[in-house]
Each structure stands twice: as C-alpha cells, then as structure tokens.
VOGU-536052 format. One line per field, with one value per residue (C-alpha): residue number from 1; residue in one letter; chain; x, y, z. Coordinates in steps of 0.02 Angstrom, whole numbers. Layout:
% VOGU-536052
k	(NUM,...);
r	(A,...);
c	(A,...);
c1	(X,...);
c2	(Y,...);
c3	(Z,...);
This chain:
% VOGU-536052
k	(1,2,3,4,5,6,7,8,9,10,11,12,13,14,15,16,17,18,19,20,21,22,23,24,25,26,27,28,29,30,31,32,33,34,35,36,37,38,39,40,41,42,43,44,45,46,47,48,49,50,51,52,53,54,55,56,57,58,59,60,61,62,63,64,65,66,67,68,69,70,71,72,73,74,75,76);
r	(M,K,G,M,H,P,G,D,I,V,M,D,Q,D,G,R,I,A,G,M,V,A,G,D,V,V,I,R,P,G,C,D,V,R,I,S,G,M,V,A,G,D,V,Y,V,E,E,G,A,R,A,R,I,T,G,M,V,S,G,R,V,F,N,D,G,G,A,V,R,I,S,G,M,I,G,G);
c	(A,A,A,A,A,A,A,A,A,A,A,A,A,A,A,A,A,A,A,A,A,A,A,A,A,A,A,A,A,A,A,A,A,A,A,A,A,A,A,A,A,A,A,A,A,A,A,A,A,A,A,A,A,A,A,A,A,A,A,A,A,A,A,A,A,A,A,A,A,A,A,A,A,A,A,A);
c1	(117,119,244,432,511,696,756,716,540,493,318,249,68,-26,-12,34,184,130,262,451,565,745,807,762,593,580,416,389,308,119,111,38,115,88,226,162,283,473,603,779,856,820,661,675,527,536,466,276,262,183,241,160,276,198,310,499,639,810,901,866,724,774,646,678,531,390,279,331,240,328,250,351,535,681,849,967);
c2	(-418,-232,-125,-150,-323,-319,-480,-611,-679,-852,-853,-1030,-980,-858,-678,-497,-394,-213,-151,-149,-302,-262,-431,-558,-636,-821,-881,-1068,-1185,-1171,-997,-843,-684,-502,-379,-201,-138,-127,-266,-208,-375,-504,-601,-789,-871,-1060,-1185,-1183,-1017,-857,-680,-517,-370,-197,-122,-99,-227,-151,-313,-444,-563,-746,-856,-1042,-1107,-1002,-870,-689,-532,-366,-195,-113,-64,-185,-113,-259);
c3	(288,324,416,427,434,484,400,268,238,176,102,119,93,-19,36,5,56,70,192,186,198,243,180,46,3,-41,-119,-98,-227,-241,-164,-247,-177,-224,-179,-178,-47,-48,-37,3,-46,-181,-223,-255,-344,-330,-455,-455,-361,-427,-393,-446,-412,-421,-288,-284,-268,-235,-276,-410,-449,-471,-557,-531,-632,-561,-641,-618,-674,-647,-667,-528,-515,-502,-452,-485);
C-alpha cells in the first residue's frame, strides 16, 4: 500500500505499507507485513503474524503472540 489511507487497515495477507495510514493497522495471523511508511495510530500484531517496522508508528505496538522486529521509531 502506498499513498495516504484515511482510516484503519486490516492486513489479512502478506504485504508492505509504504505510505501513510491515518488510523490503526491490524496484522492477522499468518501474515508477514513490512511497515516502512507512517502509522498515525497503533499497530496490532496477532498471534502467528509477523511485522517488520522500519518506518514510524505514532501510537503503540501491541504484540499478541506474533513476531515483531522494530528498527524504526515508535511514539507510544
């Protein structure tokens, strides 16, 4: 996903967020998602999901049993 997204995003397949999300991001089980853009809300990583965050998250990152790697900036 590139560009500006005005609300929340639910990632139910592998992918990359390179744009800006004005809401929250939810990563479903079994999905591998790279966030290199900006998330204005929170990121929720569900059990069995994988998140690689190299961008910026203004809110918090909640890990509910997934795998999270952060090399970017987390505001919350």
